[in-house]
C-alpha positions in Angstrom: 21.4 24.4 -17.3 23.4 25.3 -14.9 22.7 24.4 -11.0 20.5 21.3 -11.7 19.9 19.4 -8.2 17.8 16.4 -7.1 14.1 15.8 -5.7 12.5 13.4 -5.4 9.1 13.5 -7.1 6.4 13.7 -5.5 8.2 16.2 -3.5 8.3 19.9 -2.6 11.0 22.6 -3.7 10.7 23.8 -0.5 12.3 20.5 0.8 15.8 21.2 -1.1 15.8 25.5 -0.5 13.9 26.7 2.6 11.2 29.5 1.7 11.8 29.4 -1.7 9.8 32.4 -4.2 10.4 32.2 -8.0 10.4 29.8 -10.6 11.6 26.0 -10.5 12.0 23.4 -13.1 11.4 19.4 -12.3 12.1 16.8 -14.4 12.4 12.9 -15.4 12.6 10.4 -17.9 11.0 7.1 -18.2 9.3 4.6 -20.7 5.9 3.9 -21.6 5.0 0.3 -21.6 4.6 -1.2 -25.1 0.8 -1.8 -24.6 0.7 1.6 -24.2 0.8 2.6 -28.1 -1.9 4.7 -29.6 -3.4 4.8 -26.8 -4.6 8.1 -24.7 -3.6 8.2 -20.7 -3.4 11.0 -18.7 -0.7 13.0 -16.5 -1.8 13.5 -13.6 -0.5 16.3 -10.9 -1.7 16.2 -7.0 -0.4 19.7 -6.4 1.4 22.7 -7.5 1.5 26.2 -6.3 0.6 28.8 -8.7 2.0 28.0 -12.4 2.9 25.0 -14.3 4.3 24.2 -17.7 4.2 20.7 -18.8 6.1 19.8 -21.6 6.6 15.8 -22.7 9.2 15.2 -24.8 9.6 18.7 -26.3 6.1 19.2 -27.1 3.9 21.4 -24.8 1.2 19.8 -22.9 -0.9 21.9 -21.2 -0.6 24.9 -18.6 -1.8 24.9 -15.3 -2.8 28.0 -12.8 -4.1 28.0 -9.2 -2.6 26.7 -5.9 -2.7 23.2 -4.5 -5.7 21.2 -6.5 -5.0 18.2 -8.5 -5.2 18.7 -12.4 -4.3 16.4 -15.6 -3.4 15.8 -18.4 -4.7 14.0 -21.8 -2.0 13.2 -23.9 -2.0 10.5 -26.8 1.0 8.0 -27.4 3.2 7.4 -30.4 
């Protein structure tokens, strides 16, 4: 992808580009603690404006549509 920029999370895209209306991608890398192996954990989001398509390690986790309300997905760790 061309034109990648860093943004703190949690945050909102408008802090980078005021009045932006369109698609934005957020990504991060993290390691899970060893004690999480073979457990179900929750990925929690405080808010996303419009549509969120969530992927984890190359796998689609789910999709959420709505305004600024919180939502979560349950995922199983390997």
